[in-house]
N, C-alpha and C positions, 0 to 999 in steps of 0.2 A: 379684789383690789388691784389686780394686775395693771390696769390702765387708768387708775384713778390717782388723785392727789393723796398724799399721806395726811391723815387726820390723827395727830399726836394724842389728843384727848381721848378719842375713840380707842386707839391702840392701847393706851395706858389703862383703860378700863377693862380690858380683856384679861381672862385667866391666862396663865403662861402658855399653854399649848395652843390656844386660839391666837394669842399674840404672835407666837412663832410661825404659825401657819399663815396668817395674814401678811406679815412683813416679808416672809420669804417667798410667798406667792408674788408679791410686788417685785421682789428682786429678780425672780425668774424672767420677768419681762424687760430687764435692763441688760445693757452691754457692760460687762465688768472688765476692768483692766487687770493686769497681773498684780498690782499693788492691792487692789480691792480684794482679789481672791486671797492674797496673803493675809490681809486683815481678817477675813472670814475663817481661814484655816489655821491660823497661828495666834494663840491667845497672848503670847508675849508681844507680838506686833500690835495686836488690838489694844493692849494696855498702853503701849507707847503712843499710838496715834489717837485712840478714842478717849484715853484717860485725860487728855487735855481739853476735850470738848465741853464738858460740864464742870464749870468752876464750883458749882454747888456740891459736886460729888466729892465727899471728903475721904473717900477710900482711894488710895493711890493705884491699886491694881484690882479693879472691879471684875475683871474677867479671869476666871480660873480654868476655863476650858475653851477650846476653839468653838466658834459659833457653829461650824459645820465640820464634819469628819467624813471622809470618803467611805462609802458603804461597801463592804465586802461580804459580811455575814452579820446575823443578829447580835452576836456576842460583841461586836464593835461598839454597841451602845453602852457597855458596862466598863467602868474604869475602877480599879481597886475594889471590886465587889459591889459597886454602886452604879445604878443606872444614871448616866449623865447625859444621855441622848435619847430622844424619842425613837423607838424602833419602828414605828409605823408612820412617821412623818418625814418626808424626804424633800430635799431641795435638788432640783435637776438643773444642771448647767453644763453646757459644752459636752454633751454625751455622757456625763458622769452623774451618779446618784450619791447624794450626801445625806448623812444623818444630821439632824438639827438638835442643838443642845437644849436641855430642859432647865438650864441653870440661869434663870432670869430673876431679877430682884427690883423692887422699889423700896424706898425707905419705909420702915415701920418701927414700932416700938422694940422689936427684936433685933434689928440690925440697921446700919446706916447705908448699906450698899445700894446703889442705884445703877444698874447696868442697862436698863431698858431705855432711859431717856437719852444718854449719849449715843446709843445704837440707832435710835430713831433719827436723831439729828444728823448722824453720819449718813444714813440711808437717804435722807432728804437732800443731802449735798451732792449725791451722785447724779 
């Protein structure tokens, strides 16, 4: 997907790991500015910026973890005893390797969180 257009319907049909792999492969081919990297590495900034993209998103803070976290060791994928990042899926940018979060949601009967749709819309805007 590196040099293709983003197909939202296709991305939303994927399981979480495939979704993360596809969309971050696309991002690897883009030039990101410092604010873009801040959105990717800081969930508080992501909530502030991306939380306003989807008016249908009824959850005020849909992002609980940064989308990417700089990789140093495999234990970096675990937060408070739970695996929150894929240890075998990496985003490479500007000579650094980052773990990618596994915390992706679409609305279901169990929850109303939707953090995939606003993320896709943000990526499309880059």
